[in-house]
C-alpha positions in Angstrom: 7.8 -43.4 -81.6 10.3 -43.1 -84.7 11.9 -39.9 -82.7 13.0 -42.6 -80.3 13.9 -45.2 -82.6 16.4 -42.7 -84.5 17.8 -41.6 -81.1 19.0 -45.0 -80.5 19.8 -45.5 -83.5 22.6 -42.2 -83.1 23.6 -43.5 -79.3 24.3 -46.9 -81.3 26.5 -45.0 -84.0 28.4 -43.3 -81.4 28.9 -46.7 -79.0 30.6 -48.2 -81.7 32.2 -44.7 -83.4 35.5 -45.7 -81.7 36.1 -48.8 -82.6 35.8 -48.2 -85.8 38.3 -45.4 -85.7 40.2 -47.6 -83.8 40.7 -50.6 -86.2 40.7 -50.7 -89.9 40.9 -53.8 -92.4 42.8 -52.5 -95.1 43.2 -55.9 -96.9 42.2 -59.3 -97.5 39.8 -61.0 -95.2 40.0 -59.5 -91.6 36.6 -61.7 -90.5 37.5 -65.4 -91.6 40.5 -65.6 -94.0 43.8 -64.1 -94.4 43.9 -60.2 -94.3 45.9 -57.3 -92.8 44.1 -55.2 -90.3 45.7 -51.5 -88.8 44.9 -50.7 -85.1 45.0 -47.3 -83.6 48.3 -45.8 -83.1 49.8 -47.3 -86.4 49.8 -51.0 -85.0 49.1 -53.5 -87.6 48.2 -57.4 -87.6 48.8 -59.4 -90.9 47.6 -63.0 -91.0 45.2 -65.6 -90.4 42.0 -64.6 -88.9 38.5 -66.4 -87.3 35.3 -64.9 -86.1 37.1 -61.7 -86.2 40.2 -62.8 -83.9 43.9 -63.6 -84.9 44.0 -67.2 -85.1 47.1 -69.0 -86.7 50.1 -67.9 -88.7 50.8 -64.0 -88.2 53.2 -61.2 -87.7 51.9 -58.4 -85.4 53.6 -54.9 -85.2 53.1 -52.9 -82.2 54.6 -49.2 -81.3 55.3 -47.6 -77.8 57.1 -44.3 -77.3 60.3 -46.1 -77.4 59.9 -49.3 -78.9 58.8 -51.1 -82.1 58.0 -54.9 -81.1 57.4 -57.0 -84.4 55.5 -60.7 -83.2 55.8 -63.4 -85.5 54.1 -66.7 -84.8 51.2 -68.6 -84.3 48.1 -66.7 -82.4 45.3 -68.8 -81.1 41.7 -66.3 -80.4 43.8 -63.6 -80.2 46.5 -64.5 -78.2 50.3 -65.6 -79.5 50.9 -68.8 -77.8 54.4 -70.0 -80.0 57.1 -67.3 -82.0 59.1 -64.8 -81.5 59.5 -60.9 -80.5 61.7 -58.4 -81.4 61.6 -54.9 -80.1 63.7 -52.3 -81.7 64.5 -49.3 -79.5 63.2 -46.4 -81.9 66.2 -44.2 -81.1 69.1 -46.5 -80.2 67.8 -48.8 -82.5 69.5 -51.9 -80.8 66.8 -54.7 -81.3 66.4 -57.6 -78.1 64.7 -61.1 -79.8 62.4 -63.3 -77.4 61.4 -66.7 -77.8 57.3 -67.2 -76.9 56.4 -69.9 -75.9 52.5 -71.4 -74.8 52.8 -74.5 -71.8 50.7 -76.6 -71.2 50.1 -77.2 -67.0 48.7 -77.8 -63.4 48.3 -74.3 -61.2 50.3 -71.8 -61.5 53.7 -70.5 -63.8 56.3 -72.0 -61.3 55.0 -75.0 -60.8 54.9 -75.5 -64.6 58.8 -74.5 -64.6 59.4 -76.5 -61.7 57.8 -79.2 -63.8 59.4 -79.1 -66.8 63.0 -79.0 -64.9 61.2 -82.6 -63.6 60.8 -83.9 -66.9 64.6 -84.2 -67.6 64.9 -86.8 -64.9 63.4 -90.2 -65.3 62.3 -90.3 -61.4 58.1 -90.1 -60.9 56.4 -87.2 -59.7 54.6 -87.8 -56.5 51.0 -86.9 -58.2 50.6 -84.2 -54.9 53.2 -82.3 -56.6 51.0 -81.4 -59.4 47.5 -81.8 -58.3 45.9 -80.9 -54.8 44.1 -83.5 -52.6 40.9 -82.8 -51.6 39.2 -85.8 -50.1 39.6 -89.5 -49.8 38.1 -92.1 -52.0 35.2 -94.5 -50.6 37.3 -97.7 -52.5 41.0 -97.6 -51.0 42.0 -99.3 -54.2 41.0 -96.5 -56.3 41.8 -93.0 -56.5 40.1 -90.0 -58.4 41.1 -87.4 -60.4 39.1 -83.8 -60.7 40.3 -81.4 -63.6 38.8 -78.5 -65.1 39.8 -76.9 -68.6 40.1 -73.7 -67.9 41.5 -72.7 -71.5 39.7 -71.3 -74.5 40.4 -74.5 -76.2 40.2 -77.8 -75.1 42.7 -80.2 -74.5 43.5 -83.7 -74.3 45.1 -85.8 -71.2 46.7 -89.1 -71.6 47.2 -91.1 -68.5 49.0 -94.8 -69.7 47.0 -95.8 -72.3 44.2 -94.1 -71.6 42.7 -90.8 -73.3 40.6 -88.2 -72.1 39.3 -85.2 -74.0 38.0 -81.9 -71.9 36.1 -79.1 -74.1 36.9 -75.1 -72.8 35.4 -74.5 -69.3 34.8 -78.5 -69.0 35.2 -80.7 -65.7 35.6 -84.2 -65.5 36.2 -86.8 -63.0 38.5 -89.7 -63.7 38.0 -92.8 -61.5 41.6 -95.1 -61.9 43.9 -97.3 -60.1 46.6 -96.1 -58.1 50.5 -96.6 -59.6 52.7 -94.8 -62.3 51.6 -93.5 -65.2 52.8 -91.8 -68.1 51.1 -88.1 -68.1 51.1 -86.5 -71.1 48.9 -83.0 -71.3 48.4 -80.7 -74.2 46.4 -78.2 -76.6 46.5 -77.1 -80.1 49.7 -75.4 -80.4 51.1 -75.6 -77.3 54.2 -77.4 -75.6 52.7 -80.5 -73.5 52.9 -81.1 -70.3 54.9 -84.8 -70.0 56.3 -86.7 -67.5 55.4 -89.8 -64.7 52.9 -89.8 -61.9 53.1 -91.3 -59.3 48.9 -91.9 -57.7 48.0 -93.0 -54.3 44.9 -95.3 -53.7 42.0 -93.5 -51.4 43.0 -90.3 -52.5 40.9 -87.4 -54.6 43.3 -85.4 -56.3 41.8 -82.1 -58.0 43.4 -79.3 -60.3 43.3 -76.6 -63.0 44.6 -77.3 -66.3 46.0 -74.2 -67.4 48.2 -72.8 -70.4 50.9 -70.3 -69.7 52.7 -68.1 -72.2 56.1 -67.3 -71.3 58.5 -65.0 -73.2 62.7 -65.5 -72.8 
């Protein structure tokens, strides 16, 4: 029995050994605080951590065969959501800078970009351009909107004067009267989805809330 336990311990050590080698906290608190961690390939991150993940303001430096990339900005759950990225060619030396922004939205990347262009106009957007129509309500004087939050954090949806909070991976169905409403959907550190939509009575709408990060 003791031999079996020793063998199990050895196996666990070998399983975690590559992870231990691939990253090392060299300064501060790399679990819940401010610190600096060195990854495999001399990549590094210096900034705020939460539960061992990059979370807060920080600087991530990554190396490839040709480039050194420095990303500075706001990280949430190990992912950059807003900031700037500068890539420098290691041989030629010229920098290429891009801005990183995370957008709230419903649907895919193309729909988000199209909607962001329409925000600049004052014409309300028909709800079927944002949401899928999945059925009809029993009461034609009402409509329903079912939304699933696929983001790793909570988000707030405002329709007119009403506000609805969605936890991560939560689905809610909102019953509302038809009409034109201002819409504002956003999560912490994410550029909001803003505009006006026109809802039709008797319709059931459905969509997934997503956060898309774009670098340009």
